[in-house]
C-alpha positions in Angstrom: 59.8 -19.0 3.0 62.5 -19.6 0.4 65.6 -20.8 2.2 67.7 -18.7 -0.2 65.9 -15.5 0.7 67.1 -13.5 3.6 64.3 -12.9 6.2 62.7 -9.5 6.0 62.8 -7.3 9.0 59.5 -6.6 10.7 58.5 -3.0 11.0 56.2 -1.1 13.4 53.0 -0.9 11.4 51.2 1.0 14.2 52.3 2.6 17.5 50.1 3.7 20.4 50.1 4.6 24.0 47.8 3.2 26.6 44.9 4.9 28.3 44.4 5.4 32.0 42.0 2.9 33.5 41.1 1.3 36.8 40.1 -2.3 37.6 39.3 -4.4 40.6 38.6 -2.3 43.6 40.0 0.9 42.0 43.5 -0.2 41.1 45.0 2.4 38.8 46.6 1.1 35.6 47.3 1.8 31.9 45.3 -0.2 29.4 47.4 -0.7 26.3 45.4 -3.3 24.5 41.6 -3.6 25.0 40.9 0.1 24.6 39.1 2.0 21.8 42.4 2.6 20.0 43.3 -1.1 19.9 40.5 -3.4 20.9 42.5 -6.6 20.5 45.4 -8.1 18.6 44.3 -11.7 18.0 44.8 -13.8 20.2 45.6 -11.0 22.7 42.5 -9.4 24.3 44.0 -7.0 26.7 47.3 -5.7 28.1 47.4 -3.7 31.3 50.5 -2.1 32.7 50.5 -1.3 36.4 53.2 0.7 38.1 53.1 3.1 41.0 54.9 3.9 44.3 51.6 5.2 45.8 50.0 2.5 47.9 46.6 4.1 47.6 46.7 3.3 43.8 46.9 -0.5 44.4 46.2 -1.4 48.0 42.5 -2.3 47.4 43.6 -5.0 45.0 41.4 -7.2 42.9 38.8 -8.9 45.2 37.1 -12.2 44.1 35.9 -12.1 40.5 35.1 -14.7 37.9 36.7 -15.6 34.6 35.7 -18.0 31.8 37.0 -18.7 28.3 40.5 -17.2 28.2 43.9 -17.0 30.0 45.4 -14.3 32.2 49.2 -13.8 32.4 50.5 -11.8 35.3 54.2 -10.8 35.2 55.4 -9.1 38.3 58.3 -6.7 38.0 58.1 -5.2 41.6 55.9 -5.9 44.5 54.1 -8.9 46.0 50.6 -10.1 45.1 48.7 -13.0 46.8 46.3 -14.9 44.6 43.5 -17.4 45.7 40.7 -19.1 43.9 37.5 -21.0 44.7 39.2 -24.3 43.9 41.6 -24.0 46.8 44.6 -22.8 44.8 46.8 -20.1 46.4 50.2 -18.6 45.8 52.4 -15.6 46.1 53.7 -13.6 43.1 57.0 -11.9 43.9 59.2 -9.7 41.8 60.2 -11.5 38.6 57.6 -14.3 38.9 55.0 -15.2 36.3 51.5 -16.8 36.6 49.8 -18.1 33.4 46.3 -18.9 34.5 44.0 -20.8 32.1 40.5 -20.0 33.4 38.8 -22.4 31.0 35.2 -23.3 32.0 35.4 -21.0 35.0 36.8 -20.0 38.3 36.5 -17.2 40.9 39.8 -15.8 42.1 41.3 -12.8 43.8 44.6 -11.0 43.5 45.5 -8.8 46.6 48.7 -6.9 47.4 50.8 -8.4 50.1 52.5 -5.1 51.0 51.4 -1.9 52.6 53.9 0.4 50.9 56.5 0.5 48.2 56.5 0.0 44.4 54.0 -2.3 42.7 54.8 -2.8 39.0 54.0 -5.4 36.3 51.8 -6.5 33.5 48.6 -8.5 33.0 47.9 -9.9 29.6 44.7 -11.6 28.5 45.1 -14.4 25.9 42.1 -15.9 24.1 41.4 -19.6 24.1 40.1 -21.4 21.0 36.5 -22.6 21.0 37.7 -26.2 21.6 39.4 -25.2 24.8 37.1 -22.6 26.3 35.4 -25.1 28.6 38.6 -27.0 29.7 39.5 -27.5 33.3 41.2 -24.4 34.9 44.9 -24.7 35.5 47.9 -22.7 36.5 51.5 -22.4 35.2 53.3 -20.5 37.9 57.0 -19.9 38.0 59.4 -18.2 40.5 62.1 -15.9 39.1 64.8 -18.5 39.3 62.7 -20.9 37.2 62.7 -18.5 34.2 65.8 -18.6 32.1 67.8 -15.6 31.1 70.2 -15.6 28.1 72.6 -13.1 26.5 72.2 -13.7 22.8 74.3 -10.7 21.8 76.6 -8.1 23.3 74.7 -5.8 25.6 71.5 -7.8 25.4 69.8 -9.9 28.1 66.6 -11.8 27.4 64.3 -13.4 30.0 62.5 -16.2 28.2 59.0 -16.6 29.8 57.5 -18.4 26.8 58.9 -19.5 23.5 62.5 -20.3 22.4 65.5 -18.0 22.0 68.9 -19.1 20.7 71.8 -18.2 23.0 75.0 -16.6 21.7 76.2 -20.0 20.6 72.9 -20.9 18.9 71.7 -23.4 21.5 67.9 -23.0 22.2 66.8 -21.5 25.5 63.2 -22.5 26.2 60.8 -20.7 28.5 58.7 -22.7 31.0 55.2 -21.7 29.7 53.5 -24.1 27.3 50.3 -23.5 25.4 49.8 -25.5 22.2 46.7 -23.5 21.2 48.5 -20.2 20.5 52.2 -21.2 20.9 52.9 -17.9 22.7 56.2 -16.0 22.8 56.8 -13.8 25.8 60.2 -12.2 26.2 61.5 -9.5 28.6 64.4 -7.8 26.7 67.0 -5.5 28.3 69.3 -3.5 25.9 72.3 -1.5 26.8 72.6 1.8 24.9 73.2 1.1 21.2 73.0 -2.7 21.7 71.3 -4.5 18.8 69.6 -7.9 18.5 67.8 -9.7 15.7 65.3 -12.5 16.4 63.3 -14.6 14.1 59.6 -14.3 15.0 57.4 -17.4 15.0 55.9 -17.9 11.5 52.3 -16.6 11.2 52.1 -15.1 14.6 50.7 -11.6 15.5 53.3 -9.8 17.5 53.9 -6.6 19.5 56.7 -4.9 21.4 56.1 -2.7 24.4 58.8 -0.4 25.8 58.5 0.1 29.6 62.0 1.6 30.3 64.1 3.9 28.1 63.6 3.9 24.4 64.4 1.6 21.4 64.4 1.6 17.6 62.6 -1.3 15.9 63.2 -2.3 12.3 66.0 -1.6 9.7 66.9 1.1 7.3 64.1 3.5 6.2 61.5 1.3 8.0 63.3 1.7 11.4 61.0 3.4 13.9 61.6 4.6 17.5 59.5 3.5 20.4 59.5 5.6 23.5 58.8 4.6 27.1 55.2 3.3 27.5 54.7 3.0 23.7 53.5 -0.2 22.0 54.4 -1.1 18.5 52.3 -3.6 16.5 54.7 -5.5 14.2 54.2 -6.6 10.7 55.7 -6.9 7.2 58.5 -9.3 8.1 59.6 -12.2 10.2 62.8 -10.8 11.8 62.5 -8.6 14.9 65.4 -6.2 14.9 65.8 -3.9 17.9 68.4 -1.4 19.1 68.7 0.3 22.5 68.4 4.0 22.6 70.7 6.5 24.3 69.7 5.4 27.8 69.2 1.7 26.8 65.8 0.1 26.9 63.7 -2.6 28.5 60.7 -4.0 26.6 58.5 -7.0 26.3 58.1 -8.8 23.0 54.9 -10.9 22.8 53.6 -13.0 19.9 50.9 -15.6 19.5 49.2 -17.6 16.8 45.9 -15.9 15.8 42.7 -17.9 16.4 40.6 -16.2 13.8 37.4 -17.1 15.6 34.4 -15.0 16.6 34.8 -13.2 19.9 31.9 -12.4 22.2 33.0 -10.9 25.5 31.5 -9.1 28.4 33.6 -8.2 31.4 35.3 -11.4 32.7 33.8 -13.7 30.1 35.2 -14.3 26.6 33.3 -16.7 24.5 32.4 -17.2 20.8 28.7 -16.2 20.9 26.4 -13.9 22.9 24.4 -16.9 24.0 27.6 -18.5 25.5 28.3 -15.3 27.4 24.8 -15.2 28.8 25.2 -18.9 29.9 28.4 -17.9 31.7 26.5 -15.4 33.7 23.9 -18.0 34.6 26.5 -20.6 35.6 28.4 -18.1 37.7 25.2 -16.9 39.5 24.2 -20.5 40.1 27.5 -21.5 41.6 28.7 -23.8 38.8 32.2 -22.2 38.5 
């Protein structure tokens, strides 16, 4: 970009709402990415939002199931979820915590509610891995709420930096704890007071989306400004500057971006590879206990 040229504001090039779905042992959720309306947004394969006060909607949880070839990102807003895998890893996700799991060559894990009542709310995002990393060793990046920095880059704006870098009000960089060189992800939880506005330079060349989960917001500038209501996703394009303003009730949203991989995608259920043959091999390896 020409240093003498002001960055152009990104605009919402497409907006959509999720579709009701269920996963695991019948957990009710909303599938925002990974449905017929938006199959994927490279490198993002799926975005699920879960949120309910009804224990019967989540109590059965996600019993043991396999993964290979991608990453799952679980961000808890409310509730408690216990995870375990067949490599002996175990942990508890509490409100405000994040787990970034790289499944790599394969693991079998479970995610089960550790509560009998109350609200369960959060997101799970699936992020593709490049062909060169699909068979890497599994690993976890798991962070408690107090390990994830929050900054106030503008009046009436609070940003929780899960992945990526955000300048604070004085311009000093605030860096999230998640690191993934393959896609260089950005994952922000943004809270806006009514009318509060913030402009943020998106990573160059990344695909990006914003998803409003409380209140409403306006994204973009001038004639290209477009409102996003609660539970509405906006795919961003046409510029490198994310400009957002809180609506009459304020807003809370996630802003997510990642470097596209531009590789073939072959997926079936919990396996995401580059060819059909690799997916079939994943089934064989799982059935023969090689995960």
